[in-house]
N, C-alpha and C positions, 0 to 999 in steps of 0.2 A: 738752782739745779741745772748745771750746764751739760753734764754727761748723763744721758738717760739710757737705761738698759731694759729692753722689752722683757717682760716676765710672763705675760698672758695675753692671748687674743681670743675673743669670744664674739658671738653674734650680738647684734644690736637689741635683740628682744630679751636678752638676759639681764636681770637686775643685779648689778654688782654693788649696790649700796651696802648690803650686809657684809660682803667681803671687805669693802672699803672701811667700814666701821671696825672690823676685826684688825685690819692693818693699823688703823689709828690707835687702837687699844695697845697694840704691840710696838708702837713708836716707829712704824715703817713709813717714811715719807714716800709718796707716790703720786702719779698722775694717771688719769683715765681720760682718754680722748677718742674721738671717732676718726678712723682712717680707712678709706677704701671700703666703706660699708661694713666695718667691723669696729668693735671696741678694743682698744689697746691699752693695757695697763703697764706702765713703766716705773722703774725704781731708780734710785740714785746710785746704788752700789751693786756691782754685778753679782756678788755673793748672795744678795737678797732675792734674786730672781728664782732660783730653785726653791727657796723657802716659801715664796708667794705661791708658786705652782703647787707645792705640797699642801699648803693651807687650802687652796682652792679645791683640790681634789678631795681633801678630808671634809670640807664644808659641803661639797656636792654629794658626798657619800653619807652625810648625816652624822659624821663622827665628831664634828665641832659645832657647838652651840654659840650663837652670836647674840649678845645683848645690845640691841640697837639703842637702848636708853643710856648706856654708858659709853662715853666717847673718850678716847685718849687725848693727849695733849698735841699730837701732831696731826693736823688736818690734811686731807687730800689736797695736793697743790692745785689740781684742776679736775673738775667733773665734766661730764659730757654735755655737749649741745648748747648750753646757755650762753648768750652774749655777755653775761656777767663775768664769765671766765676769761674773756678777751676784751677788757674795757678799752684798751688803746685802739684796737681795730674798730670796735663799735663807735667810739667817739670820732674817729677819723671819717667814718661813713656818715655819722649824724651831722658832723660839721659840714661836710660836702653837701648833704641834702639841704641843710638849713641855708647855706649860701645860695644854692640853686633856687630855693624857694623865694628868697628875696629878689633874686634876679628875675625869676619868672613873674613875680608880682609887680615888677616895674620899679623896684627900689634900686636904681642904678647908681646913685650918688656914692654909696659905700664901696663900689667896685674899685674905684681909684685908689683905695687904701690897701688893696690886696694884690694888685697887678705887680709884675716884676719891676717895672719902671712907672713912676707917677705920670699922669697925663692930664691935660686940660682939653676940653672940647672947644675948638675954634671953627666956626661956621659948620658945626655938626661933625667935624672930623677930629680925632684924637691927636694932640700934639704932645709928644713925650718929652719929659725932662729928666734930669739926673736923679739918681736914688738919694744921694745926699745923706748917708748915714742911717737910712731906714732899713736896717738889716733884716727885719722880719719879712721883707719882700723876697728874700731868697727862698722862703718856704711857702708863703701864703698863696702863690698862684696854684698850688696843688688843690686848693679848695674851690677853684673857679671851674664851673662847667656851663656850657652854653647851649645844651640841648637835652631833651629827655633821654635820647639814646646814649649820649655821652655819660650822664650821671648814672643811668641804670647799669650799663655794662661795667663801668669802672667800679661801682659799688659791689657788684656781684663778684668781680675778679678780686677786689680787695678783701672781701669776706672769705673767699675760697683760699687765697694764699696767706693773707694776714693772720687769720685765726690759727693756722697750723704753726706759723713761725712764732707767734706770740705764746702759744701753749708750750712750745719747746724752749724758747729762748728767754721767756719771762717778759713782764710788762715794761720794765725799764729798758731792756735791750731792744725791744720792739719800737719803743718811742725813739730811741737813739738811731735805730736803722731808718725810721721814717724821716727824721730830721736830715740825716746825711744824704740819703737818696734823693729827697726832695730838693735839697740845695744843689746837688750835682746835676740832676736832670733839668732843673730850671735854669741854672747857669749855662748848661750846654746849649739849651735852646736859645738863650740870649746871645751867647757867643757866636753861634753859627747862623742864627736868624735875625739878630739885631732886635731893637725895640719893637714891641708889638703886643697885641692882646693874645696871650696864650695862657692856657691853664689846664687843670685836670689832674687826676690821680694816676693817669696812664704811666707816667714816668716812674712813680712809686710802685705801681703794679709790676712793671717790667723789672724794677730793682729787686723786688721780693722774689720774682721768678728767678733772676740770676743768683740771688743768695740761696734760694731753696735748691737750686740745681747744683751749685758748686760746694756749699758747706758740707753736705752729707758725704761727699767724696773723701773729705779729710776726717770727718767725724761721723762714721756710719750709725752711731747711736741716735743721731738726730734724724728721725724718720719723717722728713718733710720734703723729700725729693719729689718733684712733679712726675706724673706718669708720662711715658713717651708720647702718648696721644695728645696730652695737654701741651707738652713742649713743642710738638710738631705744629699744633694749631697756632700757638702764640708766636712762634718764630715765623710761620707762614704768613700770619697777619702782619707782622712787622715788615716782611719783605714786600707784601702787597702795598703797604703804606709807602715804603721807600721808593718803589717804582711808579707811584702815582695812580695805581689802580683804584684805591679806596677814595682818594680825592676826586678822581674822574667819575666815580659813581654818585657823586653829589653829597658825600659825607662832610664836606667842608675842608678847610686847611688842616693838615695833620702836623703836629709838633714832632717830627721824626727825630730831631736831635735830642729832644727830651726822652724819647723812648730808648734810643741807643745809649745815651748817657746814663739813664737809670739802670739799664740792663748791665752795662759794664761796671758801673759803680756798685751795684748789688753783688756782682760776681767777685769783685775785689774784696768787698766786705766779707763775703763767704769764705774766701781764702784766709783772710786775717783771723776771723772768728774760729775757723776750723783749725788753723795752725796753733792759735793760742790754747784752744781746748785740748788739742793733742799734746802740746808741750806740758800743760798742767797735769794731764793724765799720766804722762810718762814720769813727771817729777814725783807725783804721789806714789807711783809704782816703785820708783827708785828708793823713796823714803821708806816704804813698807819693806822692801827687800833688805835695806840697811839695818832695820830693826830686828830682823830674824837672827 
């Protein structure tokens, strides 16, 4: 479901399970997700939105009975709140935490398999060698985190941005976005910073930020655009990192090229996805008009 059309917005305290069951019985594919402290129900086809609203009002007025024991063949594409609805985002966070746990417990030997460039310790210092066809290294540095603050903040931001993108774009697209953004951000850091120990989901986070910022401009049905406050904070933090303030405060070396590369890469992907979705929508509209 690439084009989503808002049909209903309600408070978080309202149980929409009966309404979702009714929509299933009637074969209406839909999503229900949380956005800005509210539940949002979206459908695939714009003409279904007023139908859903009418059903909701009839249900609230007691004019429609819903049998929760009988379900239709079309399940809701996403329900609210659960990590099970965003498995890619959840697995990325879990993988990052697992890798950090190994690092924290002192299991350093495995780290050499995840860095962008292989290295060997000589007199206690890393000596980097060529990648040599080990292409997984283009992605795996994203799972490396070197402090509690690093892993906590990246996980929180990844959950905040990733779950919204995954709910709208789907699991496969989310995984593809992660792979491309991770490769772009990691290669950017390597290209501008040279061989070194760098890692973290920050580049991916900024990539998702760029995607969420740009894509809805071309496809307004994708309700994933960050709030102005969030954009101001994230861009402000990026600027503070670029001018050296964050590093000067003792946060350690910052992979600025990865952040910038991720942000720009995500924005470009947002343009591409948005244009493709808009073109697909226009094509369907032309087909429909040609059949009239």
